[in-house]
Steps between C-alpha positions, in 0.01 A plus 500: 500500500148640462390217277640245746319660793170512304539122422572434872195713607277312256625162613448583862150637457414181308637290782306716764180447312545125478603473872206721610245298321649167636490660851130577449412130443725379773338750744157364407639142573621581852282786627130524572339843531202332676718469812438879571135425563518177686427515872307833499225557746225488388628245239458588127311281256645357193292736289630809706862395465464459119326834471796665675774313311359491151496877424860501622598221253588285798227233496596142429152442358622676184722288264873577550552608141225750523644640829837526338369675191314757704812554707750532211269715303480755791884491533560558125219749418465695825814405714258379748650218706171416672375521851549296820233259641387788730469754211830694539679618188828315422619804296465733791671260754800436270522870404512602868712214633767504237603866599498408868736219434714710268550756773632218727698257273653726237687716760604186696616330169701801404667526838578130550640482143728795541603376854574151371701613204703747710574238763582238227749743348646610824549149647627343162777770487598405861481123460573314830573821686312597818243710313426212269450260777284738709292581184451125424410413850242774527339406167488138604316595814249734330447253214378248754271740701139436424305809383255453788778503754677807341166686464391431865845592624485829316158574626608446863791726444289768346242488778779533760643796314159669481446443871859628581474834314126545577420564136359262230792502259414173325156349431482129539200425289328647194632645173406865586301724722158646403415873450867598448517827307802655335797364318754502785260366756394226257865411429591480876190297575587256220857465614390425849289225367744370246814483715440186708377253231772627268769427757353159564504406119855649451643302798379169368551571133835670438726192583411312182612783280812545719622147473415480130683823414797391719537165336470640140741780556762261659482301180557806283768658710751247390387487136759575219332822398515644852871403537560656162339820614711504812820434286408816304514705816164492666479456873313196637190717601500661151521172324229342715270806447550540127535139387429225758185655646337576169513127396405364839189729526328327213384187688408717802297736284322207344415339844369837636292559191337156523437537873259801447172275479609290785557810705160652412289196577736333747516756781195331650626464851642852511169635387315295764721607783504874413130500368578615152220424263712421202522225232635244725213526751255516208643177365426313821153660525398392158601141564329472837187654371491306172520813301571352165505832305733648770740191479524525113558880515775450749659229294480725187658784699788274612542395130516857395763579755696191390496632143605841618776350691629298192489804275678704754760235540559504131549877496737484799712226333519715183613803697767306691638270240622666175521156328126460512447836333730389216316176465 
């Protein structure tokens, strides 16, 4: 198992390195850091623009291969991913924003996964009954609700609740307050900021896991090995929990593991609405500001998360399926 994981890790690291370098050249083909200095008043001369961009390894007057060598040397030797066209450190931006996004999306991902699996098991074991129909109808509605609509609706409800009780229970914007001292005050402040965006993400995200888990479990409930388990004396809930659920969880776990990078960099609208300066917002900023080093660092970060998701998926499959351990 360890040798297999080491091979997988090496393979993913190699793919990330190749994809990151390709992204670097593609970014230079579509983005122009000079745009950050166009339209300034007073206007900058060509020499001034070159003098600003060249020390940052972002001047197109330098051959592309020389720019690439300077960039890759900094990454390999110093883990320095470069600077933005305005001089900001890409390392500092990613190091800060990745934890901001983690606070939001990891909790939401765990909640929506647990909720989706629980509903999938509950509705599958009550197929075509009232609970199943209500669960499916609710999930269909939430699945088709846009994140903007869900977020704005939650914001309006939170504002109304704050006004009703006369105390600010929930914060609508920001990832945390400033100058909050003490563990419990910090924890309460963080929960006040986290609650609304987490609810918004869970509402629009749990339904996919619910339907997938329900469909897979229904396929396994009538399988021969489940019927055999029931014939040996297990009740239906016991047979589902000990046998059918274990098998049906494998594709769900794989899907959730591979959704990690998409959740991190894809919560763009949620971060915009709730003013969270996370990776999703940083991804948009790097593109709009032609921040080539920031775009490449974001792509590498997403690739690293994809590799983490793939390896996590392999581990989960080994834990859930004894046949894989034997092979």
